[in-house]
C-alpha positions in Angstrom: -17.7 -24.6 -6.4 -13.9 -24.9 -6.4 -12.1 -21.6 -5.9 -8.6 -20.9 -7.2 -6.3 -18.0 -6.4 -4.8 -16.9 -9.7 -3.6 -14.0 -11.8 -5.9 -12.0 -14.0 -4.2 -10.0 -16.7 -5.0 -6.3 -17.2 -2.9 -3.5 -18.8 -2.2 -2.6 -22.3 -0.4 -4.4 -25.2 3.2 -5.4 -24.1 2.7 -3.7 -20.7 1.0 -6.3 -18.5 -0.3 -5.7 -15.1 -1.8 -8.5 -13.1 -4.4 -8.7 -10.3 -4.2 -11.6 -7.9 -7.8 -12.8 -7.5 -9.9 -15.4 -6.0 -12.1 -16.9 -8.8 -14.2 -19.9 -9.5 -12.2 -22.5 -11.3 -15.1 -23.0 -13.7 -14.8 -19.6 -15.2 -12.1 -18.5 -17.6 -9.3 -16.2 -16.5 -10.9 -13.1 -18.2 -14.3 -13.6 -16.5 -15.6 -12.2 -13.3 -13.8 -13.0 -10.1 -14.9 -13.1 -6.4 -12.3 -10.9 -4.8 -9.1 -9.0 -5.5 -6.4 -10.2 -3.2 -3.4 -8.2 -4.5 -1.4 -7.0 -7.5 1.7 -7.9 -9.5 3.6 -5.5 -11.7 6.4 -7.1 -13.7 7.1 -3.9 -15.7 9.4 -2.3 -13.1 12.7 -3.6 -11.9 12.5 -5.3 -9.4 8.9 -6.5 -10.0 6.4 -5.2 -7.5 4.1 -7.7 -5.7 1.5 -6.6 -3.2 -0.7 -9.2 -1.5 -3.2 -8.7 1.3 -2.1 -11.5 3.6 -5.3 -11.5 5.6 -7.4 -12.0 2.4 -5.0 -14.6 1.1 -5.0 -16.6 4.3 -8.8 -16.4 4.5 -9.2 -17.9 1.1 -6.6 -20.6 1.7 -8.5 -21.6 4.9 -11.7 -21.8 2.9 -10.1 -24.3 0.6 -8.9 -22.1 -2.3 -5.9 -23.5 -4.2 -3.3 -21.0 -5.4 -1.9 -21.4 -8.9 1.8 -22.3 -9.3 2.7 -18.7 -10.2 0.8 -17.3 -7.2 2.6 -19.8 -4.9 6.0 -18.6 -6.2 5.0 -14.9 -5.7 3.9 -15.5 -2.2 7.0 -17.5 -1.5 9.2 -14.6 -2.6 7.4 -12.3 -0.2 8.0 -14.6 2.7 
């Protein structure tokens, strides 16, 4: 089972809120996920990103591949 770290959209119409999740790459983005790693709120200025670095590092060590968007969000945090 390949695991990816990606965004899962929640929130209402025209007010997105994203969870950063570890999920099986075989499931669609709206299906169940394994674990919530953080959140991303683009509605406020500047956008708010919260990532639990311990969980993120754990999943990367286990072989999870972050999506391009998640890579850029983690890069912005440092």
